[in-house]
C-alpha positions in Angstrom: -37.1 -30.2 25.3 -36.6 -27.5 27.9 -40.4 -27.0 28.3 -40.9 -30.7 29.0 -38.0 -30.6 31.5 -39.7 -27.8 33.4 -43.1 -29.4 33.4 -42.1 -32.7 34.8 -41.4 -32.2 38.5 -45.0 -32.9 39.5 -44.9 -36.2 37.6 -41.5 -37.2 39.0 -42.5 -36.3 42.6 -45.6 -38.4 42.3 -43.5 -41.3 41.0 -40.9 -40.8 43.7 -43.6 -41.1 46.4 -44.9 -44.3 44.9 -41.9 -46.2 43.7 -38.8 -44.4 45.2 -36.2 -42.1 43.9 -33.9 -44.6 42.4 -36.6 -46.3 40.3 -38.0 -42.9 39.2 -34.5 -41.9 38.0 -34.2 -45.2 36.1 -37.6 -44.5 34.4 -36.4 -41.0 33.4 -33.1 -42.5 32.1 -34.9 -45.1 30.1 -37.4 -42.5 28.7 -34.7 -40.2 27.6 -32.6 -43.0 26.1 -35.6 -44.2 24.2 -36.3 -40.7 22.9 -32.7 -40.2 21.8 -32.6 -43.7 20.2 -35.9 -43.2 18.4 -34.7 -39.8 17.0 -32.0 -41.7 15.2 -34.6 -43.3 13.0 -36.9 -40.2 12.6 -37.9 -39.9 9.0 -38.8 -36.2 9.2 -38.6 -33.2 11.5 -42.1 -33.8 13.0 -41.2 -37.2 14.4 -37.8 -35.8 15.6 -39.7 -33.0 17.4 -41.8 -35.6 19.3 -39.0 -38.0 20.0 -36.2 -35.6 20.9 -38.3 -32.7 22.1 -41.1 -34.3 24.1 -40.0 -37.9 25.0 -36.3 -37.0 25.7 -37.3 -33.8 27.5 -39.7 -35.7 29.8 -36.9 -38.1 30.7 -34.4 -35.3 31.3 -36.9 -33.5 33.5 -37.5 -36.5 35.7 -33.7 -37.0 36.0 -33.0 -33.4 36.9 -35.7 -33.2 39.5 -34.6 -36.4 41.1 -31.0 -35.1 41.1 -32.2 -32.1 43.1 -33.9 -34.5 45.6 -30.8 -36.6 45.9 -28.7 -33.5 46.7 -31.2 -32.4 49.3 -31.0 -35.9 50.9 -27.2 -36.2 50.7 -26.0 -32.8 51.9 -26.8 -31.3 55.3 -24.1 -28.8 56.2 -23.1 -27.6 52.7 -26.5 -27.9 51.0 -26.6 -24.4 49.5 -23.1 -24.9 48.0 -24.1 -28.3 46.6 -27.3 -26.8 45.0 -25.3 -23.9 43.5 -22.7 -26.3 42.0 -25.3 -28.7 40.6 -27.5 -25.9 39.1 -24.4 -24.3 37.6 -23.5 -27.6 36.1 -26.9 -28.0 34.6 -26.8 -24.6 33.0 -23.2 -25.0 31.8 -24.2 -28.2 30.2 -27.2 -26.5 28.5 -24.7 -23.9 27.2 -22.2 -26.5 25.9 -24.7 -29.0 24.5 -25.5 -27.0 21.3 -21.8 -26.6 20.5 -21.2 -30.3 21.2 -24.2 -31.2 19.0 -23.0 -29.1 16.1 -19.5 -30.5 16.4 -20.9 -34.1 16.4 -23.2 -33.3 13.5 -20.4 -31.9 11.4 -17.9 -34.5 12.3 -20.0 -37.7 12.3 -23.2 -36.9 10.5 -26.8 -37.1 11.8 -27.1 -40.8 12.9 -23.5 -41.3 14.2 -23.7 -37.9 16.0 -26.9 -39.1 17.8 -25.2 -42.4 18.7 -22.4 -40.4 20.3 -25.0 -38.3 22.1 -26.4 -41.6 23.5 -23.0 -42.5 24.7 -22.6 -39.2 26.6 -26.1 -39.6 28.0 -25.5 -43.1 29.2 -22.2 -42.1 30.9 -23.9 -39.2 32.6 -26.7 -41.4 33.8 -24.3 -44.0 35.1 -22.5 -41.3 37.1 -25.8 -40.1 38.6 -26.9 -43.6 39.4 -23.8 -44.1 41.6 -24.8 -41.0 43.5 -28.4 -42.0 43.9 -27.3 -45.5 45.0 -26.0 -44.0 48.3 -29.6 -43.6 49.6 -31.1 -46.8 48.5 -34.8 -46.9 47.6 -35.8 -43.9 49.8 -39.3 -42.5 49.2 -40.1 -38.9 49.7 -42.8 -39.7 52.3 -40.3 -41.6 54.5 -37.9 -38.6 54.7 -37.3 -36.8 58.0 -37.4 -33.1 57.2 -36.0 -30.8 59.9 
């Protein structure tokens, strides 16, 4: 999943230039949700690798790169601090997620644990969509860099 997240910024920047930051983030959210949802019905580890690793990773990569763009658009004066906090949050989440996944797996089982992961994922995306809504449907090409 991490490799797909790291490979997606060219795709997400292309989409952001064409359809805007908000719609690109929505596409990433839908892609990651579909990957997590399809993993619930995975009959074996190979299908889970494709759905959770590749599809969900592509969605998360689009969301993360658009989050960086939204921070660059929103902050002028304290941009370095905002980037530091956001990147720290991403890495803290990457550290906490395996422990959360193990706890959900032990407490709820495979399918219910993934359903709870979907719930956390939807809540996180709703929070980000409120931040992205501040700038409307801004495209990268229309930004004024100074």
